[in-house]
Structures are given as structure tokens and as C-alpha cells.
C-alpha positions, 0 to 999 in steps of 0.5 A, a space after each residue: 927710752 927707759 925710766 928706772 924707779 928705786 926704791 919701788 913705788 906701789 902698784 896704784 902709783 906705778 899705773 899712773 906713772 906708766 900712763 904718763 910715760 907713754 911708750 917709754 919703758 918703766 922699770 920699778 926696781 924691786 931691790 938695789 941689785 935690780 936697780 943697778 942692772 937696769 940703770 945701765 941703759 936708763 935715760 931717766 931715774 926717779 928715787 934715791 940716786 947714789 954714786 954707785 948707781 950713777 957710775 953705772 948710768 952712762 946715758 942718764 939724762 934726767 934725775 927726779 928727786 923725791 924730796 924738795 930739799 937737796 942738801 942730803 941728796 946731792 953729791 959731787 958726782 951728781 953735781 958735775 954730771 950732765 943730767 938734769 935734776 928736778 925736785 919736789 919744790 912747790 908742794 908745801 908753800 901754802 901749807 908752810 905759809 899758813 903755819 908761819 902765820 899761825 906762829 905770827 898770830 900766836 906771838 902777836 896775841 900771846 896765844 902761846 901764853 894763854 894756852 899755858 895759863 888755861 892749863 893752870 886755870 889762870 885768868 891773867 891778861 898779858 899787858 903792862 907792868 901790872 900784867 893787865 891792859 891800862 884803860 882810859 875812860 872817855 865820855 861814856 866809853 872805856 878804851 884799852 891801851 894794850 901794852 902786851 899785844 901786837 897790832 899786825 898792821 903796825 908790824 914789819 915782817 922780814 922774809 929770808 928767802 923769797 922763793 915759793 914758800 917766802 912768796 906765799 908767806 908774803 901774800 898772807 902777811 900782806 893781807 893782814 896789813 903788815 909791811 913786808 921786807 925780803 932778801 933773796 939771791 934771785 928774786 928782785 920783786 913781788 908785785 903788789 907786795 914787795 917792790 924791792 926784794 933786797 940782795 942778801 948782803 942787806 940782811 942786817 937792814 932787814 933784821 934791824 927793821 923787822 918785828 918778825 923775821 921768817 927764815 924760808 930759805 933752803 939749806 945751801 953753802 951760803 945759808 949754812 949757820 947764817 944765823 949766829 949771835 951777830 945776827 941776833 944782835 942785829 935784830 930788835 929785842 922785841 922781835 921774834 924769829 920764825 924758822 921753817 926753812 932748814 934747822 942748820 941755818 940757825 946755830 942752835 947754841 947761839 939761838 939758845 944763848 940769844 934767848 937767854 940773853 933776851 936779844 930777841 923776844 922769842 922764837 917759833 921753830 919747826 926745824 932744828 940743827 939737831 932733830 929730834 930736839 933732845 928732850 933735855 934741851 933747854 928750849 923745851 922750857 922757854 915760855 917764849 918759844 913755840 916748838 913744832 916737830 918739823 910738821 909745817 909742810 904736812 897736809 892731806 893734799 901733799 901726797 897728791 901734789 907729789 904725784 902730780 909733780 912727778 907725772 908732769 915732769 915725766 911728761 915733760 921728759 917724754 916730750 923733750 922739755 925741761 922738768 917744771 921743777 928743774 934745779 941748779 945743782 951748784 946752788 942746791 935749789 
């Protein structure tokens, strides 16, 4: 058996790969020509496979993608090829869920407003029409009727895509006492959190019922530009959109229009249809938008998790087992 790696990996990682591979020969291809020569009799491949390389590999049985997303990795010949394909899903789930809840809390508590006001040295509580909370006096007490902040336990969070990331988001939101809804083509329940995960056909119901809508779905033919003006019109005008899935799921022009028309209250965006977001794009100036530069999945733990997933899938391949992150090539995930 032989495993070809291209682009090549550093020596420390290669040593661990060779240990996991056991008696299987590992070739760390130094360049494209070397990879093309070695893949002819390879059984496995890790790295960036191309149509030209695949055409040279008649006995290839397994391909490991170095990424979790596959929209830029797949091509027709790979989809129809009998080889198994695995990806790097599951590395970022908790990290991205933390990022989502950071945005939810920021919007609920107006932190995005107060940070900007701090830079201007402004003491101005967000509240009712006067810009302040109203106070009701009682016997010896004064209690605030807060018109400008959300109580999370009173809010509903809708998740589009209840996969590994969506499940982690749901667990965190549940800990805050939020009501959780979800739509997903495969997942039907999340025990203890979502008793009934809806079919994607019920997305309009989720949009109409949610105070926060979180996109945690992958880019597939079904999710491409899933969010257009129609979907924003189905959302509550007091609701926030948070996208940590893929930028192309949300039509950027339609989202901008929806915010300008105040169809929704705001948006937390880590991914965009166009990246980097052009510096002259109007979203940069919207005070009800939080922008992060596609970093929701970054963490000091990711590199080690990436290696561990690769090594586990190599061990599975050697033992004749399917990879732990096997994907359906026709679904792109």
C-alpha cells in the first residue's frame, strides 16, 4: 500500500504520519512532477487532488482533503470516482459556536454600540425613545424597565444546519435558556435541546419565529444563495442574522438592501460572498453590523486537531475501515 502526500508536509508531521501508516509506504512528494510519478500506483492521497493527478491514479481508494469545506475541492471526476473522500470536519465546532454566542451576546446587550461609544467617550445607555431605560419606583426599590436590551432566556435562536457546528451552537444557546429551533436535511433531533429538527422546507417557519438566525450550513448546491430578499422579508424586523457558514449562502447585495430597508435589526458576519469584503462596501459603515474577517474557526488547538484527524483516518485506512470523517461527494459534505 502507498500513501502520496502533496503538497509536502514538514518533517515533524511526516514522522507522525509514517508512524500511523505502519508498513504502508508514505511518499511526501516534493513537487507536482514527483506527485504525478508516484500517484500512478498509490492507494491513498492526502493534499490537493486535481483532475490531472486523479487521471493518473487507477488504483486510488481514498482521498483525504486538508480542509473541512469541499466546494472548492470537488470536481466532477472526483465525485464519480469510486474512491472514498474524507475531510477535516469537526475541528472548529466548539470554537465557531463560541464565536456565534459572542455575537449573540453582543447584540443582546448592545456591546457593539457601547464599544463604539467608548471610543467617543459617550455615556449613553441604549433604551427607549429617550435613549435611556425607564425606571419604575416601588416601596424602597427602583427597577428598570429595559427597552433596549434582550433577555436571552426570552429569545428564540434558529439554526440553519444542525451539523457538528450547529449542534455545538445549540448546546451553548440552550445553556442560556434560549428556545432553539433548527432545520437540517439529515439531523432530525438533538436530544435534550431540539426535540424536532425540521426539514429545510420549513425554513420560513424558523425565520418567522427566531430572534437570532444562525447560518451554520455548508456550501452545497441547495444552500447556494439560500438567503435572498424573500428570506429577509420572512424574518422578524427585530431579528439578527449571524453567518458563520459560507459567504455564498447569503446574497451580499440582498443582505445590504435588507439592512438598509430595516427588514432585519442587524447582522453578525464572519463570511462573505466576496472576501475580503471590499473596503468601500457599505456594510463597513453599518452600526448594526458586526464584521469579523473569516476567523470564527481560529484557535491555538486547531493544528493539533487537524493532525489527529489525519492520523486517525490513516489508521482507519490501514485497518480497512472507512475514515471517521467520510463525506458524501454528491452532497459536498
